[in-house]
C-alpha positions in Angstrom: 87.5 121.7 120.6 86.2 125.2 121.1 85.5 125.9 124.7 81.8 126.5 125.2 81.2 130.1 127.0 78.3 131.4 128.7 77.8 134.9 130.4 76.0 135.1 133.7 75.0 138.0 135.6 73.9 137.4 139.4 74.0 139.2 142.6 76.9 139.1 144.7 76.5 142.1 147.5 77.9 142.3 150.9 75.2 141.1 152.8 73.5 138.9 150.1 74.8 136.1 147.5 71.9 135.1 145.2 71.6 131.7 145.7 70.1 130.9 142.4 73.1 132.7 140.9 75.2 130.1 142.9 73.1 127.1 141.4 73.2 128.5 137.8 76.8 129.1 137.9 77.4 125.2 139.1 75.2 124.0 136.6 76.7 125.7 133.5 80.5 124.6 135.1 79.0 121.0 135.2 77.7 121.4 132.1 81.2 122.1 130.5 80.9 125.9 130.2 83.4 128.5 130.8 81.5 130.9 132.5 81.9 134.7 132.6 80.5 135.8 136.0 79.4 139.3 136.1 78.5 140.5 139.9 76.1 142.9 140.5 76.9 144.4 144.0 74.5 146.8 144.6 70.7 146.9 144.4 70.9 149.6 142.4 73.3 148.2 139.9 70.9 145.2 140.1 67.7 147.1 139.3 69.6 149.2 136.3 70.5 145.8 134.7 67.1 144.6 135.1 65.6 147.7 133.2 68.2 147.7 130.8 67.1 143.9 129.5 64.0 144.2 130.3 64.2 141.2 132.9 62.5 140.6 136.3 64.4 138.5 138.1 68.2 137.8 138.4 70.3 135.6 137.8 70.2 136.0 133.8 72.3 133.3 131.6 73.3 134.2 128.0 74.6 131.8 125.6 76.0 132.5 122.3 74.5 135.9 122.7 71.2 134.5 123.2 69.7 135.3 126.3 68.3 132.1 128.3 66.9 133.4 131.4 67.5 132.5 135.3 68.1 129.3 136.9 64.8 127.2 136.0 65.0 128.6 132.5 68.6 127.5 132.2 67.5 124.0 133.7 65.0 123.7 131.0 67.7 124.8 128.2 69.6 121.7 129.3 66.7 119.6 129.1 66.3 118.9 133.1 63.1 119.0 135.1 61.7 121.7 136.8 60.0 121.0 140.0 56.3 122.3 140.5 56.0 123.9 144.1 52.5 122.9 143.6 52.8 119.5 142.7 51.4 116.5 145.3 54.0 114.4 146.6 54.6 111.3 148.8 58.5 112.4 149.2 58.3 113.9 152.6 56.4 110.9 154.3 58.7 108.4 152.5 61.7 110.4 153.9 60.3 110.0 157.3 59.7 106.8 157.3 63.0 105.8 155.6 65.1 108.0 158.6 63.2 106.7 161.3 63.3 102.8 160.3 67.2 103.8 159.8 67.3 105.4 163.4 65.7 102.4 164.7 68.0 99.8 163.3 71.0 102.0 164.6 69.5 102.3 167.7 69.1 98.4 168.3 72.4 97.9 166.9 74.1 100.0 169.7 71.9 98.6 172.5 71.3 95.2 171.5 74.4 94.4 169.1 72.0 93.5 166.3 69.7 95.9 164.4 67.1 93.2 163.9 64.9 92.9 167.0 61.5 93.5 168.2 62.4 96.7 169.9 63.7 97.9 166.7 60.2 97.7 165.3 58.5 99.4 168.5 61.5 102.1 168.1 60.7 103.0 164.5 56.8 103.5 165.0 58.0 105.6 168.1 60.6 107.5 166.4 58.2 108.0 163.8 55.6 109.6 165.7 58.1 112.0 167.2 59.7 113.0 164.0 56.0 113.9 162.6 55.0 115.7 165.4 58.2 117.8 165.2 57.4 118.4 161.7 53.6 119.6 162.9 54.8 121.5 165.8 57.2 123.9 163.5 54.1 125.8 162.6 51.3 124.4 164.6 48.7 126.8 163.3 49.0 125.9 159.5 48.7 122.5 160.6 45.6 123.0 162.3 44.3 124.9 159.5 45.1 122.2 157.2 44.2 119.3 159.6 40.6 120.9 160.1 39.7 120.1 156.7 39.1 116.6 157.3 39.7 115.6 160.9 36.4 114.5 162.5 37.0 115.2 165.8 39.0 118.7 165.0 35.8 119.6 163.0 33.5 119.6 166.1 36.3 121.0 168.8 38.6 123.1 167.0 41.0 123.0 170.0 41.8 119.4 169.1 43.6 120.7 166.0 46.3 122.4 168.2 46.3 119.5 170.6 46.9 116.9 168.3 50.4 117.1 167.6 51.7 117.6 170.8 50.0 114.4 172.2 51.6 112.6 169.2 54.9 113.8 170.4 54.4 112.8 173.6 53.1 109.5 172.8 56.2 108.8 171.2 58.3 109.9 173.5 56.7 107.9 176.3 56.8 104.6 173.7 60.5 105.0 173.0 61.3 105.2 176.4 58.7 102.3 177.1 57.4 104.1 180.0 54.1 105.3 181.5 52.2 103.1 178.8 48.7 103.7 180.9 49.3 107.4 179.2 50.8 106.5 175.8 48.7 103.7 175.0 45.5 105.8 175.2 46.6 108.7 173.8 48.0 106.6 170.7 44.7 104.5 170.4 42.5 107.7 170.6 44.3 109.9 168.4 45.3 107.3 165.9 41.6 105.4 165.8 40.0 109.3 165.1 42.7 110.3 162.5 42.4 106.4 160.8 38.4 107.1 160.2 39.2 110.6 159.5 41.3 110.1 156.5 39.0 107.2 155.4 35.9 108.8 155.6 37.4 111.8 153.4 39.0 110.0 150.9 37.4 106.4 150.6 33.9 107.3 151.4 33.7 111.2 150.6 36.3 110.9 147.6 37.7 114.1 148.3 41.3 114.9 147.3 42.8 116.9 149.8 46.4 117.5 151.1 47.5 115.7 154.2 48.5 117.5 157.4 50.6 114.6 158.6 54.3 116.3 157.9 52.9 119.9 158.8 50.7 122.9 157.2 53.4 123.2 153.9 53.2 119.8 152.2 51.9 119.0 148.9 51.4 115.5 150.2 47.9 114.0 149.1 45.7 112.7 151.9 45.7 108.8 151.2 47.4 105.4 151.8 50.5 106.8 153.1 48.5 109.7 155.3 46.6 106.7 156.8 49.8 104.5 157.4 50.7 107.1 160.6 47.3 106.7 162.4 47.4 102.9 161.6 50.8 102.5 163.1 50.0 104.6 166.1 46.9 102.4 167.0 49.1 99.0 166.1 51.7 100.3 168.6 49.1 101.0 171.3 47.7 97.5 170.9 51.3 95.9 170.7 52.0 97.7 173.8 48.9 96.2 175.5 49.3 92.6 174.3 53.3 92.5 174.7 53.4 92.1 178.3 50.4 89.6 178.3 52.4 87.5 175.8 55.6 87.4 177.8 53.7 86.3 180.7 52.3 83.6 178.7 55.8 82.4 177.9 
């Protein structure tokens, strides 16, 4: 069989190697192509290449003398999907909950010799609060801006949009440690209840289509059921921490 060949032009400079060029080369090789790899070693060389071929970006791939285009064009050429950066997705929330569930099971296994314990359930919620707070705290300003679109309290008192992620993180840490419940429980109850009411009003009463700030201000997670889950979990954890000592005392 004749070897499939492709010509790739990509930036490889002393201080910068184009990541999309690396992706394009890897994709071509995985598709069985022998790649003729041409490096554009300077900005001037890159600009000259773009001007000569009438293109605005690199890398550029040619197959059989025909210009395919950049990395996304190459994916389309091979019938592969190209992610839409503006598309809504629940993936960030699902990944957070999946990872915190595994963390909780691992912590329970290390502490008690079995992953399936009541403490694992508590840790799952506490760890989720911590990780979600961390994501918000990466860029508090963007989180606050998105949060102000729908949170009932933040709309009336803007500083709350900045306080929220710190409060959530503090409550999560205290709940994970099982200390200062007099502080963590009221925090979780208040922010969780307000958050739940805000999501219900925005989505299920007003019918608005908004992006959720639950995993930070850069996400495309739609405001809805999974967004509501974060707040319901906080309220449930707070109520459980109130009820658990009474339940234990009764036995």
